[in-house]
C-alpha positions in Angstrom: -59.6 93.0 -176.2 -57.2 93.5 -179.2 -54.2 93.9 -176.9 -55.2 90.7 -175.0 -55.6 88.7 -178.3 -52.2 89.9 -179.5 -50.3 88.9 -176.4 -48.0 85.9 -176.8 -45.9 84.1 -174.3 -42.6 82.2 -174.8 -44.2 79.1 -173.2 -46.3 78.7 -176.4 -43.2 77.9 -178.3 -41.8 75.3 -175.8 -42.8 72.2 -177.7 -41.2 72.9 -181.1 -38.4 75.0 -179.7 -37.1 72.2 -177.4 -37.2 69.7 -180.3 -35.5 72.1 -182.7 -32.7 73.1 -180.4 -32.1 69.6 -179.3 -32.0 68.3 -182.8 -29.7 71.0 -184.2 -27.4 70.9 -181.2 -27.1 67.1 -181.3 -26.6 67.1 -185.0 -23.6 69.4 -184.8 -22.0 67.9 -181.7 -22.4 64.2 -182.5 -21.4 64.5 -186.2 -18.5 66.9 -185.6 -17.3 64.6 -182.8 -17.7 61.5 -185.0 -15.8 63.1 -187.9 -13.0 64.3 -185.6 -12.7 61.0 -183.9 -12.6 59.0 -187.1 -10.2 61.4 -188.7 -7.9 61.3 -185.6 -7.6 57.5 -186.0 -5.7 58.1 -189.3 -8.1 56.5 -191.8 -8.6 57.8 -195.4 -10.5 61.0 -196.0 -13.2 59.1 -198.0 -13.8 56.9 -194.9 -14.2 59.9 -192.7 -16.7 61.4 -195.1 -18.7 58.2 -195.3 -18.8 58.0 -191.5 -20.1 61.6 -191.3 -22.9 61.0 -193.8 -23.8 57.7 -192.1 -23.9 59.6 -188.8 -26.2 62.2 -190.3 -28.7 59.7 -191.6 -28.6 57.4 -188.6 -28.8 60.3 -186.2 -31.8 61.9 -187.9 -33.8 58.7 -187.8 -32.8 58.0 -184.2 -33.9 61.5 -183.2 -37.2 61.2 -185.0 -37.9 57.8 -183.5 -36.8 58.8 -180.0 -38.9 62.0 -180.0 -41.9 60.3 -181.4 -41.9 57.5 -178.8 -41.1 59.9 -175.9 -43.7 62.4 -176.8 -46.3 59.7 -177.7 -45.9 58.4 -174.2 -46.5 61.9 -172.8 -49.5 62.2 -175.1 -50.9 58.9 -173.9 -50.5 59.9 -170.3 -52.4 63.2 -171.0 -55.2 61.4 -172.8 -55.5 59.0 -169.8 -55.7 61.8 -167.4 -58.3 63.6 -169.5 -60.5 60.4 -169.6 -60.1 59.8 -165.9 -61.1 63.4 -165.1 -64.1 63.1 -167.3 -65.3 59.9 -165.6 -64.7 61.4 -162.1 -66.8 64.4 -163.1 -69.7 62.1 -164.1 -69.5 60.0 -161.0 -69.0 62.6 -158.3 -69.4 66.2 -159.6 -69.8 67.6 -156.1 -66.4 66.3 -155.0 -64.8 67.6 -158.1 -66.3 71.0 -157.6 -64.9 71.0 -154.0 -61.5 70.1 -155.5 -61.6 73.3 -157.6 -62.7 75.4 -154.6 -59.7 74.1 -152.6 -57.3 74.9 -155.4 -58.5 78.5 -155.7 -58.4 78.9 -151.9 -54.8 77.8 -151.9 -54.1 80.3 -154.6 -55.3 83.1 -152.4 -59.1 83.5 -152.9 -61.4 83.5 -149.9 -63.9 80.7 -149.6 -67.0 82.5 -151.0 -65.2 83.9 -154.0 -63.5 80.5 -154.7 -66.9 78.8 -154.7 -68.3 81.4 -157.0 -65.3 81.1 -159.4 -65.4 77.3 -159.3 -69.2 77.2 -160.0 -69.0 79.6 -162.9 -66.0 77.8 -164.5 -67.7 74.4 -164.0 -70.9 75.7 -165.6 -69.0 76.8 -168.7 -66.5 73.9 -169.1 -66.1 71.6 -166.1 -63.6 69.3 -167.8 -61.5 72.2 -169.1 -61.4 73.8 -165.7 -60.1 70.7 -164.0 -57.6 69.9 -166.8 -56.2 73.4 -166.6 -56.3 74.1 -162.9 -55.9 70.7 -161.4 -53.6 69.0 -163.9 -51.9 71.9 -165.6 -53.0 70.8 -169.1 -53.7 73.5 -171.7 -54.8 73.3 -175.3 -51.7 75.2 -176.4 -49.0 73.0 -174.7 -50.2 69.5 -175.3 -47.8 66.8 -176.5 -47.5 66.6 -180.3 -45.5 63.5 -181.3 -45.4 64.0 -185.0 -44.4 67.6 -184.8 -41.6 66.8 -182.3 -40.3 63.9 -184.5 -40.3 65.9 -187.7 -38.7 68.9 -186.1 -36.0 66.8 -184.4 -35.2 64.9 -187.6 -35.0 68.0 -189.8 -33.0 70.1 -187.4 -30.6 67.2 -186.6 -30.0 66.7 -190.4 -29.4 70.5 -190.8 -27.0 70.6 -187.8 -25.2 67.4 -189.0 -24.8 68.7 -192.5 -22.6 71.6 -191.3 -19.7 69.5 -190.1 -20.1 67.1 -193.1 -19.8 70.0 -195.5 -16.9 71.5 -193.6 -15.1 68.1 -193.7 -15.9 67.7 -197.4 -14.5 71.1 -198.5 -11.6 71.5 -196.0 -8.1 70.3 -196.7 -7.3 67.3 -194.5 -4.4 69.1 -193.0 -6.6 71.9 -191.6 -9.6 69.7 -190.6 -8.6 69.6 -186.9 -8.9 73.4 -186.8 -11.7 74.2 -189.3 -14.1 71.6 -188.0 -14.0 72.5 -184.2 -13.9 76.2 -184.8 -16.8 76.1 -187.4 -18.8 73.7 -185.3 -18.4 75.8 -182.1 -19.4 79.0 -184.0 -22.6 77.2 -185.3 -23.3 76.0 -181.8 -22.9 79.5 -180.4 -25.3 80.8 -183.1 -27.9 78.2 -182.3 -27.6 78.9 -178.5 -28.0 82.6 -179.1 -31.0 82.1 -181.5 -32.8 79.7 -179.1 -32.2 82.0 -176.2 -33.7 85.0 -178.1 -36.6 82.9 -179.3 -37.3 81.6 -175.8 -36.7 84.9 -174.0 -33.7 83.7 -171.9 -30.3 85.2 -171.4 -28.3 84.9 -174.6 -24.8 84.6 -173.1 -25.7 81.8 -170.8 -27.3 79.7 -173.5 -24.4 80.3 -175.9 -21.7 79.5 -173.3 -23.6 76.3 -172.3 -23.9 74.8 -175.7 -20.3 75.8 -176.7 -18.8 74.3 -173.6 -20.4 70.9 -173.9 -19.8 70.9 -177.7 -16.1 71.5 -177.1 -15.9 68.9 -174.4 -17.6 66.2 -176.6 -15.4 67.0 -179.6 -12.2 66.9 -177.5 -13.1 63.7 -175.8 -13.9 61.9 -179.1 -10.8 63.3 -180.7 -8.6 61.8 -177.9 -10.5 58.5 -178.2 -9.8 58.4 -182.0 -6.2 59.2 -181.4 -5.8 56.4 -178.9 -7.5 53.7 -180.9 -5.7 54.8 -184.0 -2.4 54.5 -182.3 -3.3 51.1 -180.9 -4.2 49.9 -184.4 
């Protein structure tokens, strides 16, 4: 029993891990790209720094609002499904029991054993059995809007702070080298850390975030150059 209680799975971390990785990754990529693009246009260093700080604040609030609205919609859907299943159990418990039986038969149990399992689980917690086995809803992976919003905002701000600090303390002449290299290194670290936390392959996650980060920064830099030249 002690071994079973101590067992943990990576899926239990999926809610906060997704929000944290998305926030930090977006904070680094969007802010570093913004700073590079504005700097490439040829404006004053102070203007570039103001743009970076504004991007940090606006991005954090945008991430928080977006995550809260998105995950709240998911939470509302889950709550609606829970209520619908509760009502169906009250109206037609025999049909709901048969649904469980059919689910277990499809998973490989023979009919008598499936009926026995369905009856025992229904006797203990009918709603919980249907939410888990029919809808795939578990207590540990339900939508948590506030947690997702706070995690995204905090990690975005942390990620965005890195390029802002690099810009603030780097000579303007070396900004085009220091900022991309430093940002890509930070992205690689986040990719490796998230892969290790989530139990996936480190090199794949690292290469993925670094590639798209480099692509975004390069594209924004070119855009800044073109608009700066046009001005």
